[in-house]
N, C-alpha and C positions, 0 to 999 in steps of 0.2 A: 469799641463806637472806631477807633480811629482803625483796626483793621480792616473793620467793614468798609470803610471810608474809601482804604488804599485797597481792597481786592474791587471794589466798582472802577475805581481810576486805573489799576493796572488790565483790568477786563475789557474796561474803554479804547486804551491805546490798543492792544490786540488785537478787538472787534475793527479797530482803523487801519492798523497796520493791514489788513489781509482784505480788506475793503477797496485798496486802489494797488495800481502797479507800481513799483517805486524804480530808479534808474539815480546814478550819480549824478549829482551837480553842484556847481562851482556855486559860492556866493554871490559870483555879478549874475548868473543863472537867474540864484534864489532870489535876489534883489529885484531883478525885471518881473518877475513871475509876482511875485509879492506885495513889492514896493521896499521892502527892506530885508536887513540880512535873517537869517537866519529862517524858520518853518512855526506856521502857526498852525494850530489843528482847534477847530469847533465841535465837538463830539455829543451829536444830536441824538441820543438814545431817550427813549422817557419810562421805560419799563425793563429791567433784567428779572428773568425768571429762570429760576433753579430748579428744580425736580428734586432730586438728590443728591445728600451731601456724604463721601464716608470717610472718615481718617481712621487707617487701619491698623492698630499694634500687632504687630508680625509675631512679636514673642510673649506676647501678655505678661503677666505677672507671676515671677516666681517663686515669689514668697509664697511657701505653702501654709505659714501660720496664720495668713491673710485670708485664705480660703482660692489663693490663686493657682493656675495648673499649666501655666506656661501656654496656654493655647493663644491663639491669634482671633483677639476682638475686635469692637470698632464702636466708633461715637459715629453716628447715624441723625443726621439733622433731615427731617421729608415731612412731607404734607398732614396736616393735623386731621384729616379727612372730617372735620364740622363740615356739614352742607352750606354752600355760599359764602365761606371763611376767604377773606382773600390767599391764607395757605392750606386749603382745603385739599389741592393734590401737589402743591409745592412747596418747599422747604423753605426756601428763599425766596422774598420778590422784594426788589429795590425799584421803587421809585421816588419821583421829584418831589419833594416839597413844596408843594403851591405857595407855601406863605415865604419861601425865605430861594429864591432863583438867582441866580446872573441874570447880568443885566442881557445878554444872550439868549437867555431861557433854556440854553444848554447843558446838559450835564456836567458838561467841565469843558474850560477854554485851555488849552497847554501851548505854552512856547516853547520851542525847542531852538539850543545852540551849542555851537562847538567851542572851546577857548583854548586857546594853546600853556595859557597857566603862566606862571612868573618867571619858567625857565631854570635853567641848573639842574635837570634831570627831568623826570617822566612826570610834569606838571598837568599835562593837556587835560581837559574831561569835559562830558555832554552833562550840560546844564537841562533839567526838565522843569521847567515852573507850572502850576498848575494851579487852577481855582475850579472848585466843583462846587454846584448846585445843591443848596440841601435836601437831604434824603430821608426819603420815607422806608425803614426797611426793618420788612415784617418778616420772623423766623418763627416756621412752625413748630413742630412735637422735636424734641433732640430724646434721644436717648442711648443706650448701649446694647451692643450685640454680639453673635458671635458673625465670623469673619467665615464666608464664603473661603474655595480653597480657589487661590490664585490661577485663572487661567480657563478658570470652568464658565465664561463666556454668560452671555451672550456676548460676541464681539471681545473689546476688551474690557467688558465690564467684569467685577467680579461679586459686586452685593455683596448681603450680610444674610445669615439665617430669622428668617422672620418668626420662628416658633421659638427661636431663644432672645428675645428679644425684652428690655426694661424700660421705660421713659422713667428721665429724671428732669425733665423741664416741660413745664405744656406749653410752653414756646414765648417770645415776646414781642415785642416791636421798640423799634427806636426811630428818634426824630432829631435829625440834625439840622443843623443854619449850613450859611455858605460858609466855606474853609479852602484853608490854601496852602501848599505842600512845597518844595522843591526839593527835587533828586538831583544829585551828581553820581557819575560813574567815571567812572577814573581818580582821577587824583583826589576830590572830594574837598577842595581846599575850606567848603564851611564847616570840615568836623565830622561829618555823617554823610551816611548816602542820601536816607533822607531826613529834611529838616522840615516841621512845623513850626509855624509862629503865626498866629493868625488868631481872630476873635470870633468865636461859634455865634453865629445873631440869634440870641432867642434862647441859648443853652444848651441842653443835651435832653432829653427828657425818653425813660422808659416806661412803656405799659404794659400791663398784660403779661406780668411776669410771674410765671407758676412753676414751684419748686416742689415736685414730687416725692414721694418716701412707697418707695414699690414694697416695702416689708412690712406693710401694715396690712397690703391688700390679703384680703380672704375667700375666694370664689366662690366655697360653702355658705359665707354667711352675708353672699353678696354686696361686698365691699370691697371700695375701689382703693387703690391710694392715697393718703393721706395728704395734703395740699398746703405749703403757705404761700398765697394767693398776695400779690402787689399790685393795686389801683396803678398806681404811676410814680415813678421817682425821676425829681426834677435837681439837675445841678447845673451850678451858677454860680459865679466868682460871688465873694459874700458882700452884702447887700446890692446887688446888682443882678441883671436878665439876663446877661450874656455870660458864655464863658471863655475863659484865656485857657486858649492851645498850644504848648509849647514843649515840642518831642524832638527826640534824635533818634535815630534808628540805625546802627551799623549792624553789619557781618564782620566776624571776626574769624580768622583761617585756624590751621591747625600750628600750634606752636608749643613751646615747653611753658611756658605762661597761662595759655587757655586752652591747654588738651587737645581736643579733637576742632575746636571750634565752636562757636556760638554764636545767636542773635541778640542784640542786647536790645533795650529802648529807655531812654532815660528821656523824663518828664521832667518839666521845671526851670525856671530857673535863676537858679541860687535863691537870694535877696530880695531879687523882685515878684519871684512865685506868690502870687495872691492866693488866699485864703479860699476854700471852698465853702457853698453851704448848698446843704442836702434837704427835701423835702420829699418823704415816704408817705404816700397819699391810701388809704383806706386798705389795712393789714388785716387778714383775715387769716385764720389758722383752722386745719382740717379740711375743708373745701370751700370752692368757690362760692357754696350757697350759706356758707357763716357768715355770721356778724362779724363786721369789721372790730377790731380793738381801739380802732383810731387811726390816727397819723403820727407820723416822727418827724421832728426835725432836728437836724444837725446845722449847726451855726460855726463859721468859722472854722473847718479843719482845715490842716495841713498835715501832709506828710513830710518827713525825711529820710535822704540815705548818706550811709558813713564814708567819705572821701579819702580816711587815713588821720587827713586837721582836724577832723571836726564833723558834725551834720550841716548836711546840702538840704533846702527846703526843695522837695520832690520826689522823686520816686527814678528808682533803677531796677529794671525787669532782664532777668537772662534768661534765655530760652535754649534747648539743648538736647539729642537724644540720647539713649541712655540703653 
């Protein structure tokens, strides 16, 4: 969810930057134009539609024992082809959650400031404080496919081989509440490039999640892929309806200790990290037409990660290429 929220935020910032001509202005000019130093941006976008997203793995899987060939493959997010569905032709549709909007009704309100920092070195930084309205994020079918050869177009497109494609998720929808994030570029005295410390109104809800098993599909027997179907997943702080979001995102460069570098996401706030309740509704095994086996409820879940001196409530996720 956080990644989609950040994607929407970054996309909105890029759209805004291209929508107006920019020229250098000092604080005095800015103050005269806006009534205060710095820059305020209101991003008024009601919907973002993306037809297709492909993430290409150019060297594939080299482990022959696992069936790898080393040929390029791709994760594909595309429309589901269901008539009149929000994702019929678009793999990702991001719209506003009407029940959780900013007071401005904007997609995002952004405040940008520059600061010299504490001094005594390279301490200057850019601070971007953003508030984002609640979002309705609808994702179409997700699958894996062979990648087309790079540079074959049309245009800059690469695309995938539709004759060598297997769906792995039938899609899902996410609903978020109002959230806020603070981004610092430069010295980043907050300790990370992106810091989220907010309460998501109404918690997080995931609906219409389907996990597909294409290994059981049989064309001759007119049998489609098996599916684990989940009606909804609701996540909130233990005993509450809202969800605390506390995370820091950092990008580490190459060094003797970090190798070639990586992106790291740390969630939680130590001992202050609240436990989480999860409610999973309408679990079906086989297909969406199968009878539900019932609901699943998890109360007071807490994750931990080790910092050497002991376990800390939260999680630490590291992402890098290989």
